[in-house]
N, CA, C and O atoms as a DFTB+ gen file, in Angstrom:
604 C
 N C O
     1  1       0.847      -1.178       0.000
     2  2       0.000       0.000       0.000
     3  2       0.888       1.235       0.000
     4  3       1.821       1.339       0.796
     5  1       0.597       2.161      -0.888
     6  2       1.381       3.379      -0.995
     7  2       0.686       4.534      -0.311
     8  3      -0.522       4.714      -0.466
     9  1       1.421       5.305       0.433
    10  2       0.884       6.495       1.063
    11  2       1.283       7.699       0.213
    12  3       2.434       7.822      -0.207
    13  1       0.323       8.582      -0.034
    14  2       0.597       9.782      -0.813
    15  2      -0.166      10.952      -0.228
    16  3      -1.155      10.781       0.486
    17  1       0.313      12.147      -0.545
    18  2      -0.358      13.365      -0.088
    19  2      -1.311      13.865      -1.171
    20  3      -1.291      13.405      -2.313
    21  1      -2.133      14.810      -0.775
    22  2      -3.013      15.472      -1.743
    23  2      -2.178      16.091      -2.856
    24  3      -2.553      16.041      -4.028
    25  1      -1.041      16.675      -2.479
    26  2      -0.140      17.273      -3.485
    27  2       0.287      16.218      -4.507
    28  3       0.303      16.485      -5.708
    29  1       0.635      15.014      -4.028
    30  2       1.008      13.924      -4.933
    31  2      -0.137      13.587      -5.892
    32  3       0.070      13.389      -7.089
    33  1      -1.345      13.527      -5.333
    34  2      -2.520      13.197      -6.151
    35  2      -2.728      14.246      -7.238
    36  3      -3.034      13.912      -8.383
    37  1      -2.560      15.514      -6.873
    38  2      -2.702      16.581      -7.871
    39  2      -1.626      16.466      -8.948
    40  3      -1.899      16.698     -10.125
    41  1      -0.417      16.113      -8.551
    42  2       0.671      15.939      -9.532
    43  2       0.337      14.787     -10.481
    44  3       0.539      14.899     -11.690
    45  1      -0.173      13.682      -9.936
    46  2      -0.566      12.560     -10.794
    47  2      -1.666      12.985     -11.765
    48  3      -1.611      12.661     -12.952
    49  1      -2.651      13.701     -11.263
    50  2      -3.763      14.143     -12.110
    51  2      -3.261      15.070     -13.213
    52  3      -3.699      14.981     -14.359
    53  1      -2.345      15.952     -12.856
    54  2      -1.742      16.851     -13.851
    55  2      -0.992      16.048     -14.907
    56  3      -1.074      16.342     -16.100
    57  1      -0.258      15.027     -14.454
    58  2       0.473      14.165     -15.388
    59  2      -0.476      13.427     -16.330
    60  3      -0.172      13.226     -17.506
    61  1      -1.629      13.028     -15.795
    62  2      -2.638      12.357     -16.623
    63  2      -3.088      13.269     -17.750
    64  3      -3.155      12.847     -18.904
    65  1      -3.398      14.525     -17.420
    66  2      -3.853      15.463     -18.451
    67  2      -2.738      15.758     -19.462
    68  3      -3.007      15.904     -20.654
    69  1      -1.504      15.845     -18.994
    70  2      -0.372      16.058     -19.915
    71  2      -0.214      14.854     -20.842
    72  3       0.043      15.017     -22.035
    73  1      -0.364      13.661     -20.303
    74  2      -0.259      12.436     -21.103
    75  2      -1.354      12.375     -22.158
    76  3      -1.095      12.007     -23.304
    77  1      -2.564      12.729     -21.781
    78  2      -3.682      12.714     -22.725
    79  2      -3.467      13.781     -23.807
    80  3      -3.714      13.525     -24.986
    81  1      -3.013      14.963     -23.413
    82  2      -2.735      16.023     -24.389
    83  2      -1.696      15.550     -25.405
    84  3      -1.842      15.774     -26.607
    85  1      -0.651      14.897     -24.910
    86  2       0.396      14.373     -25.802
    87  2      -0.181      13.326     -26.754
    88  3       0.142      13.311     -27.941
    89  1      -1.028      12.461     -26.227
    90  2      -1.654      11.421     -27.056
    91  2      -2.449      12.048     -28.205
    92  3      -2.307      11.640     -29.357
    93  1      -3.283      13.038     -27.888
    94  2      -4.100      13.656     -28.936
    95  2      -3.248      14.476     -29.901
    96  3      -3.588      14.592     -31.079
    97  1      -2.149      15.042     -29.419
    98  2      -1.222      15.751     -30.297
    99  2      -0.612      14.778     -31.320
   100  3      -0.516      15.086     -32.508
   101  1      -0.204      13.599     -30.831
   102  2       0.373      12.593     -31.727
   103  2      -0.647      12.105     -32.749
   104  3      -0.298      11.886     -33.909
   105  1      -1.893      11.932     -32.342
   106  2      -2.944      11.536     -33.285
   107  2      -3.171      12.635     -34.324
   108  3      -3.368      12.350     -35.505
   109  1      -3.141      13.879     -33.881
   110  2      -3.350      15.007     -34.802
   111  2      -2.249      15.055     -35.859
   112  3      -2.504      15.390     -37.016
   113  1      -1.028      14.717     -35.454
   114  2       0.085      14.706     -36.407
   115  2      -0.067      13.617     -37.462
   116  3       0.497      13.727     -38.551
   117  1      -0.827      12.563     -37.149
   118  2      -0.949      11.422     -38.055
   119  2      -2.147      11.502     -39.006
   120  3      -2.194      10.781     -40.003
   121  1      -3.099      12.361     -38.708
   122  2      -4.319      12.361     -39.514
   123  2      -4.214      13.282     -40.720
   124  3      -3.532      14.306     -40.691
   125  1      -4.905      12.890     -41.774
   126  2      -5.002      13.725     -42.978
   127  2      -6.349      14.434     -43.048
   128  3      -6.560      15.292     -43.905
   129  1      -7.252      14.079     -42.155
   130  2      -8.598      14.643     -42.151
   131  2      -8.586      15.981     -41.394
   132  3      -8.331      16.005     -40.190
   133  1      -8.861      17.091     -42.091
   134  2      -8.790      18.410     -41.442
   135  2      -9.774      18.564     -40.277
   136  3      -9.451      19.211     -39.280
   137  1     -10.954      17.986     -40.391
   138  2     -11.949      18.093     -39.323
   139  2     -11.480      17.330     -38.072
   140  3     -11.603      17.822     -36.950
   141  1     -10.951      16.145     -38.285
   142  2     -10.442      15.347     -37.166
   143  2      -9.246      16.056     -36.533
   144  3      -9.122      16.099     -35.309
   145  1      -8.368      16.611     -37.365
   146  2      -7.206      17.334     -36.841
   147  2      -7.649      18.521     -35.985
   148  3      -7.084      18.771     -34.920
   149  1      -8.658      19.246     -36.453
   150  2      -9.154      20.385     -35.694
   151  2      -9.702      19.930     -34.332
   152  3      -9.454      20.570     -33.310
   153  1     -10.437      18.835     -34.331
   154  2     -10.981      18.301     -33.083
   155  2      -9.854      17.836     -32.160
   156  3      -9.877      18.121     -30.963
   157  1      -8.884      17.132     -32.702
   158  2      -7.757      16.653     -31.891
   159  2      -6.962      17.817     -31.312
   160  3      -6.551      17.775     -30.152
   161  1      -6.745      18.850     -32.112
   162  2      -6.051      20.039     -31.610
   163  2      -6.851      20.698     -30.487
   164  3      -6.288      21.136     -29.484
   165  1      -8.175      20.762     -30.671
   166  2      -9.037      21.344     -29.632
   167  2      -8.938      20.539     -28.332
   168  3      -8.789      21.108     -27.251
   169  1      -9.023      19.215     -28.448
   170  2      -8.977      18.362     -27.261
   171  2      -7.601      18.466     -26.586
   172  3      -7.509      18.473     -25.359
   173  1      -6.552      18.546     -27.378
   174  2      -5.213      18.721     -26.802
   175  2      -5.150      20.009     -25.973
   176  3      -4.658      20.001     -24.844
   177  1      -5.644      21.098     -26.529
   178  2      -5.651      22.374     -25.806
   179  2      -6.528      22.297     -24.559
   180  3      -6.197      22.872     -23.521
   181  1      -7.628      21.595     -24.666
   182  2      -8.523      21.394     -23.528
   183  2      -7.795      20.663     -22.394
   184  3      -7.916      21.050     -21.231
   185  1      -7.051      19.625     -22.720
   186  2      -6.306      18.876     -21.708
   187  2      -5.205      19.734     -21.086
   188  3      -4.946      19.634     -19.887
   189  1      -4.567      20.563     -21.879
   190  2      -3.555      21.480     -21.338
   191  2      -4.208      22.482     -20.383
   192  3      -3.631      22.841     -19.357
   193  1      -5.415      22.926     -20.731
   194  2      -6.162      23.837     -19.867
   195  2      -6.448      23.162     -18.516
   196  3      -6.286      23.786     -17.468
   197  1      -6.868      21.904     -18.540
   198  2      -7.140      21.178     -17.301
   199  2      -5.860      21.003     -16.476
   200  3      -5.882      21.111     -15.250
   201  1      -4.770      20.736     -17.151
   202  2      -3.475      20.620     -16.465
   203  2      -3.142      21.934     -15.749
   204  3      -2.718      21.931     -14.593
   205  1      -3.337      23.048     -16.446
   206  2      -3.064      24.362     -15.845
   207  2      -4.033      24.673     -14.704
   208  3      -3.651      25.294     -13.711
   209  1      -5.279      24.243     -14.849
   210  2      -6.264      24.451     -13.786
   211  2      -5.844      23.717     -12.518
   212  3      -5.986      24.246     -11.416
   213  1      -5.329      22.506     -12.673
   214  2      -4.844      21.760     -11.506
   215  2      -3.630      22.437     -10.878
   216  3      -3.451      22.385      -9.661
   217  1      -2.804      23.066     -11.694
   218  2      -1.685      23.859     -11.157
   219  2      -2.216      24.978     -10.267
   220  3      -1.669      25.244      -9.197
   221  1      -3.291      25.635     -10.721
   222  2      -3.882      26.722      -9.931
   223  2      -4.507      26.189      -8.642
   224  3      -4.403      26.815      -7.588
   225  1      -5.164      25.015      -8.736
   226  2      -5.715      24.399      -7.523
   227  2      -4.599      24.204      -6.502
   228  3      -4.762      24.530      -5.326
   229  1      -3.474      23.675      -6.953
   230  2      -2.365      23.438      -6.039
   231  2      -1.820      24.749      -5.480
   232  3      -1.533      24.849      -4.287
   233  1      -1.678      25.748      -6.341
   234  2      -1.127      27.029      -5.896
   235  2      -2.037      27.724      -4.882
   236  3      -1.560      28.426      -3.991
   237  1      -3.345      27.525      -5.024
   238  2      -4.301      28.205      -4.154
   239  2      -4.685      27.415      -2.909
   240  3      -5.269      27.974      -1.981
   241  1      -4.369      26.138      -2.876
   242  2      -4.803      25.288      -1.762
   243  2      -3.965      25.555      -0.513
   244  3      -2.758      25.777      -0.600
   245  1      -4.616      25.532       0.642
   246  2      -3.872      25.671       1.894
   247  2      -2.898      24.501       2.092
   248  3      -3.157      23.386       1.637
   249  1      -1.810      24.758       2.754
   250  2      -0.777      23.748       2.974
   251  2      -1.319      22.518       3.691
   252  3      -0.917      21.396       3.383
   253  1      -2.234      22.719       4.651
   254  2      -2.752      21.562       5.388
   255  2      -3.523      20.611       4.469
   256  3      -3.516      19.401       4.694
   257  1      -4.180      21.137       3.449
   258  2      -4.877      20.272       2.488
   259  2      -3.854      19.556       1.615
   260  3      -3.973      18.351       1.393
   261  1      -2.860      20.269       1.121
   262  2      -1.858      19.674       0.235
   263  2      -1.037      18.600       0.944
   264  3      -0.570      17.653       0.311
   265  1      -0.864      18.747       2.254
   266  2      -0.057      17.791       3.007
   267  2      -0.871      16.660       3.628
   268  3      -0.315      15.815       4.329
   269  1      -2.178      16.634       3.382
   270  2      -3.020      15.560       3.923
   271  2      -2.613      14.238       3.283
   272  3      -2.353      14.170       2.081
   273  1      -2.561      13.192       4.100
   274  2      -2.101      11.882       3.650
   275  2      -3.262      10.968       3.278
   276  3      -4.333      11.022       3.882
   277  1      -3.029      10.135       2.280
   278  2      -3.968       9.095       1.858
   279  2      -3.282       7.750       2.040
   280  3      -2.073       7.627       1.845
   281  1      -4.061       6.748       2.413
   282  2      -3.514       5.402       2.580
   283  2      -3.646       4.586       1.305
   284  3      -3.349       3.392       1.306
   285  1      -4.074       5.190       0.249
   286  2      -4.244       4.496      -1.024
   287  2      -3.845       5.451      -2.134
   288  3      -3.752       6.660      -1.919
   289  1      -3.615       4.922      -3.293
   290  2      -3.322       5.759      -4.447
   291  2      -3.911       5.120      -5.697
   292  3      -3.321       4.201      -6.265
   293  1      -5.063       5.600      -6.123
   294  2      -5.642       5.066      -7.349
   295  2      -4.947       5.600      -8.596
   296  3      -5.238       5.164      -9.710
   297  1      -4.036       6.536      -8.409
   298  2      -3.467       7.259      -9.549
   299  2      -2.612       6.388     -10.467
   300  3      -2.764       6.451     -11.687
   301  1      -1.725       5.585      -9.909
   302  2      -0.857       4.774     -10.763
   303  2      -1.655       3.781     -11.598
   304  3      -1.396       3.607     -12.789
   305  1      -2.624       3.133     -10.965
   306  2      -3.474       2.198     -11.716
   307  2      -4.217       2.916     -12.824
   308  3      -4.362       2.390     -13.927
   309  1      -4.690       4.124     -12.530
   310  2      -5.422       4.892     -13.538
   311  2      -4.512       5.263     -14.697
   312  3      -4.945       5.249     -15.849
   313  1      -3.259       5.595     -14.414
   314  2      -2.321       5.922     -15.496
   315  2      -2.160       4.725     -16.421
   316  3      -2.191       4.880     -17.642
   317  1      -1.991       3.544     -15.861
   318  2      -1.864       2.340     -16.684
   319  2      -3.149       2.078     -17.455
   320  3      -3.112       1.709     -18.629
   321  1      -4.278       2.268     -16.795
   322  2      -5.563       2.061     -17.454
   323  2      -5.748       3.041     -18.610
   324  3      -6.219       2.662     -19.682
   325  1      -5.379       4.290     -18.390
   326  2      -5.501       5.305     -19.445
   327  2      -4.630       4.956     -20.649
   328  3      -5.076       5.037     -21.793
   329  1      -3.395       4.570     -20.382
   330  2      -2.488       4.225     -21.477
   331  2      -3.044       3.077     -22.316
   332  3      -2.849       3.034     -23.531
   333  1      -3.736       2.151     -21.661
   334  2      -4.300       1.015     -22.406
   335  2      -5.438       1.447     -23.320
   336  3      -5.802       0.712     -24.238
   337  1      -6.003       2.624     -23.085
   338  2      -7.113       3.109     -23.903
   339  2      -6.643       3.845     -25.156
   340  3      -7.432       4.094     -26.067
   341  1      -5.362       4.189     -25.199
   342  2      -4.839       4.943     -26.338
   343  2      -4.783       4.070     -27.583
   344  3      -4.566       2.860     -27.514
   345  1      -4.982       4.715     -28.708
   346  2      -4.855       4.043     -29.992
   347  2      -3.967       4.904     -30.875
   348  3      -3.926       6.123     -30.714
   349  1      -3.261       4.283     -31.801
   350  2      -2.420       5.076     -32.702
   351  2      -2.922       5.017     -34.138
   352  3      -2.230       5.451     -35.060
   353  1      -4.114       4.486     -34.328
   354  2      -4.673       4.412     -35.681
   355  2      -5.342       5.733     -36.046
   356  3      -5.595       6.571     -35.181
   357  1      -5.621       5.908     -37.319
   358  2      -6.386       7.072     -37.741
   359  2      -7.777       6.962     -37.150
   360  3      -8.379       5.888     -37.163
   361  1      -8.287       8.058     -36.636
   362  2      -9.575       8.043     -35.961
   363  2     -10.545       9.015     -36.624
   364  3     -10.142       9.996     -37.248
   365  1     -11.822       8.718     -36.472
   366  2     -12.869       9.619     -36.941
   367  2     -13.239      10.569     -35.807
   368  3     -12.785      10.400     -34.675
   369  1     -14.059      11.561     -36.114
   370  2     -14.494      12.478     -35.057
   371  2     -15.270      11.718     -33.979
   372  3     -15.108      11.999     -32.792
   373  1     -16.105      10.765     -34.375
   374  2     -16.853       9.976     -33.386
   375  2     -15.915       9.186     -32.485
   376  3     -16.143       9.093     -31.279
   377  1     -14.862       8.616     -33.061
   378  2     -13.899       7.854     -32.265
   379  2     -13.133       8.763     -31.305
   380  3     -12.821       8.360     -30.185
   381  1     -12.830       9.982     -31.739
   382  2     -12.151      10.943     -30.856
   383  2     -13.059      11.270     -29.679
   384  3     -12.621      11.269     -28.529
   385  1     -14.322      11.550     -29.970
   386  2     -15.272      11.874     -28.904
   387  2     -15.416      10.695     -27.945
   388  3     -15.436      10.886     -26.729
   389  1     -15.515       9.481     -28.479
   390  2     -15.601       8.288     -27.629
   391  2     -14.371       8.161     -26.740
   392  3     -14.483       7.855     -25.552
   393  1     -13.198       8.397     -27.321
   394  2     -11.958       8.320     -26.525
   395  2     -11.946       9.375     -25.432
   396  3     -11.584       9.090     -24.290
   397  1     -12.340      10.588     -25.779
   398  2     -12.353      11.669     -24.792
   399  2     -13.292      11.313     -23.643
   400  3     -12.940      11.479     -22.475
   401  1     -14.474      10.830     -23.970
   402  2     -15.442      10.476     -22.924
   403  2     -14.931       9.336     -22.051
   404  3     -15.091       9.367     -20.831
   405  1     -14.323       8.340     -22.665
   406  2     -13.783       7.206     -21.910
   407  2     -12.643       7.657     -20.997
   408  3     -12.588       7.267     -19.831
   409  1     -11.744       8.467     -21.520
   410  2     -10.620       8.961     -20.729
   411  2     -11.100       9.864     -19.598
   412  3     -10.624       9.769     -18.467
   413  1     -12.055      10.744     -19.921
   414  2     -12.600      11.626     -18.885
   415  2     -13.269      10.831     -17.775
   416  3     -13.101      11.136     -16.594
   417  1     -14.021       9.818     -18.156
   418  2     -14.705       9.003     -17.143
   419  2     -13.695       8.295     -16.245
   420  3     -13.910       8.160     -15.041
   421  1     -12.613       7.853     -16.832
   422  2     -11.552       7.206     -16.056
   423  2     -10.974       8.186     -15.032
   424  3     -10.765       7.822     -13.875
   425  1     -10.722       9.404     -15.448
   426  2     -10.180      10.424     -14.552
   427  2     -11.206      10.777     -13.471
   428  3     -10.863      10.899     -12.295
   429  1     -12.464      10.940     -13.880
   430  2     -13.490      11.302     -12.909
   431  2     -13.705      10.183     -11.883
   432  3     -14.008      10.461     -10.722
   433  1     -13.553       8.936     -12.298
   434  2     -13.623       7.822     -11.341
   435  2     -12.534       7.957     -10.283
   436  3     -12.763       7.688      -9.104
   437  1     -11.350       8.376     -10.717
   438  2     -10.250       8.567      -9.792
   439  2     -10.602       9.655      -8.777
   440  3     -10.388       9.473      -7.578
   441  1     -11.143      10.790      -9.248
   442  2     -11.524      11.873      -8.337
   443  2     -12.632      11.428      -7.379
   444  3     -12.609      11.778      -6.199
   445  1     -13.595      10.663      -7.881
   446  2     -14.675      10.160      -7.014
   447  2     -14.100       9.304      -5.885
   448  3     -14.488       9.433      -4.724
   449  1     -13.167       8.429      -6.259
   450  2     -12.556       7.547      -5.255
   451  2     -11.788       8.359      -4.218
   452  3     -11.894       8.099      -3.019
   453  1     -11.025       9.332      -4.672
   454  2     -10.255      10.165      -3.750
   455  2     -11.207      10.940      -2.832
   456  3     -11.001      10.992      -1.620
   457  1     -12.249      11.542      -3.416
   458  2     -13.203      12.333      -2.629
   459  2     -13.940      11.465      -1.619
   460  3     -14.228      11.905      -0.506
   461  1     -14.240      10.249      -2.004
   462  2     -14.966       9.350      -1.108
   463  2     -14.097       8.877       0.046
   464  3     -14.578       8.734       1.170
   465  1     -12.834       8.637      -0.220
   466  2     -11.973       8.024       0.784
   467  2     -11.110       9.010       1.567
   468  3     -10.395       8.611       2.487
   469  1     -11.171      10.286       1.212
   470  2     -10.406      11.286       1.971
   471  2     -10.986      11.401       3.377
   472  3     -12.203      11.422       3.562
   473  1     -10.109      11.475       4.349
   474  2     -10.564      11.561       5.743
   475  2     -10.997      12.970       6.115
   476  3     -11.976      13.144       6.840
   477  1     -10.292      13.964       5.635
   478  2     -10.586      15.352       5.997
   479  2     -11.656      15.938       5.080
   480  3     -11.618      15.754       3.864
   481  1     -12.592      16.634       5.671
   482  2     -13.698      17.216       4.895
   483  2     -13.205      18.229       3.862
   484  3     -13.717      18.267       2.743
   485  1     -12.218      19.048       4.224
   486  2     -11.732      20.050       3.279
   487  2     -11.049      19.399       2.072
   488  3     -11.111      19.935       0.966
   489  1     -10.407      18.261       2.275
   490  2      -9.788      17.531       1.161
   491  2     -10.892      16.919       0.288
   492  3     -10.823      16.983      -0.939
   493  1     -11.909      16.329       0.926
   494  2     -13.055      15.777       0.167
   495  2     -13.690      16.875      -0.670
   496  3     -13.992      16.674      -1.846
   497  1     -13.890      18.034      -0.062
   498  2     -14.519      19.146      -0.775
   499  2     -13.687      19.589      -1.970
   500  3     -14.230      19.889      -3.032
   501  1     -12.366      19.630      -1.798
   502  2     -11.506      20.042      -2.909
   503  2     -11.652      19.072      -4.083
   504  3     -11.792      19.503      -5.228
   505  1     -11.620      17.767      -3.806
   506  2     -11.722      16.807      -4.903
   507  2     -13.133      16.739      -5.481
   508  3     -13.299      16.424      -6.659
   509  1     -14.139      17.025      -4.680
   510  2     -15.501      17.137      -5.220
   511  2     -15.585      18.324      -6.173
   512  3     -16.234      18.243      -7.215
   513  1     -14.923      19.433      -5.812
   514  2     -14.888      20.606      -6.694
   515  2     -14.149      20.303      -7.991
   516  3     -14.578      20.711      -9.070
   517  1     -13.038      19.585      -7.879
   518  2     -12.287      19.212      -9.078
   519  2     -13.136      18.291      -9.952
   520  3     -13.150      18.429     -11.175
   521  1     -13.842      17.354      -9.325
   522  2     -14.726      16.454     -10.064
   523  2     -15.809      17.252     -10.783
   524  3     -16.075      17.009     -11.960
   525  1     -16.426      18.184     -10.101
   526  2     -17.465      19.000     -10.725
   527  2     -16.900      19.807     -11.897
   528  3     -17.549      19.938     -12.935
   529  1     -15.692      20.345     -11.727
   530  2     -15.043      21.087     -12.810
   531  2     -14.823      20.163     -14.003
   532  3     -15.068      20.558     -15.143
   533  1     -14.364      18.939     -13.754
   534  2     -14.133      17.965     -14.834
   535  2     -15.439      17.632     -15.554
   536  3     -15.470      17.545     -16.781
   537  1     -16.511      17.447     -14.791
   538  2     -17.805      17.134     -15.404
   539  2     -18.282      18.284     -16.283
   540  3     -18.792      18.061     -17.381
   541  1     -18.118      19.513     -15.799
   542  2     -18.491      20.685     -16.597
   543  2     -17.647      20.789     -17.860
   544  3     -18.161      21.098     -18.936
   545  1     -16.369      20.532     -17.727
   546  2     -15.480      20.586     -18.887
   547  2     -15.817      19.493     -19.894
   548  3     -15.736      19.712     -21.103
   549  1     -16.194      18.326     -19.400
   550  2     -16.574      17.230     -20.300
   551  2     -17.792      17.632     -21.136
   552  3     -17.829      17.397     -22.344
   553  1     -18.779      18.236     -20.486
   554  2     -19.977      18.691     -21.227
   555  2     -19.597      19.720     -22.283
   556  3     -20.110      19.695     -23.402
   557  1     -18.694      20.624     -21.918
   558  2     -18.254      21.659     -22.856
   559  2     -17.553      21.045     -24.067
   560  3     -17.804      21.451     -25.202
   561  1     -16.686      20.079     -23.830
   562  2     -15.966      19.434     -24.931
   563  2     -16.943      18.723     -25.867
   564  3     -16.841      18.843     -27.088
   565  1     -17.880      17.990     -25.293
   566  2     -18.853      17.259     -26.118
   567  2     -19.674      18.243     -26.947
   568  3     -19.885      18.027     -28.141
   569  1     -20.130      19.309     -26.326
   570  2     -20.926      20.323     -27.036
   571  2     -20.128      20.929     -28.189
   572  3     -20.641      21.062     -29.300
   573  1     -18.875      21.297     -27.926
   574  2     -18.046      21.893     -28.972
   575  2     -17.682      20.871     -30.057
   576  3     -17.595      21.219     -31.234
   577  1     -17.474      19.632     -29.664
   578  2     -17.166      18.589     -30.655
   579  2     -18.372      18.337     -31.553
   580  3     -18.220      18.119     -32.755
   581  1     -19.562      18.366     -30.974
   582  2     -20.771      18.183     -31.779
   583  2     -20.947      19.328     -32.762
   584  3     -21.357      19.113     -33.903
   585  1     -20.644      20.527     -32.332
   586  2     -20.699      21.678     -33.253
   587  2     -19.739      21.485     -34.411
   588  3     -20.082      21.758     -35.561
   589  1     -18.553      21.020     -34.113
   590  2     -17.541      20.792     -35.140
   591  2     -18.027      19.736     -36.134
   592  3     -17.827      19.879     -37.340
   593  1     -18.655      18.697     -35.639
   594  2     -19.134      17.621     -36.496
   595  2     -20.255      18.102     -37.410
   596  3     -20.430      17.573     -38.508
   597  1     -21.011      19.097     -36.967
   598  2     -22.119      19.636     -37.769
   599  2     -21.604      20.549     -38.866
   600  3     -22.182      20.613     -39.950
   601  1     -20.515      21.256     -38.585
   602  2     -19.988      22.238     -39.555
   603  2     -19.591      21.610     -40.864
   604  3     -19.134      22.308     -41.770
């Protein structure tokens, strides 16, 4: 069993978003479809935005929250799970949206687990807020991706 702090969890989550951004960047480099490339570029920027948002969460969080300890770490397993979801084939806009939703759900499951198992209420609240932000961002991505598909 690995012990980690809230700060560690935020670093893992940030790494997840950086990994996903890199994945979509690599897919964008491989596609010849301009619409798919535009969507992949959008999703890459979206993941970078989430990474930066987590940086702000860490910068703004009180030290006692960042130093709170967890007796579990779902983060490493989630990283392996996320990597297994990546594909390097040419993808359609529907496949990109499916991948984004699957990856987002994987990340949100991690936040749910952390929020549920955190001992301190302020730590639970922080991860519930991050989860809510992720859910809102997921809706935004889907809405914008659907607009792109209609154009």
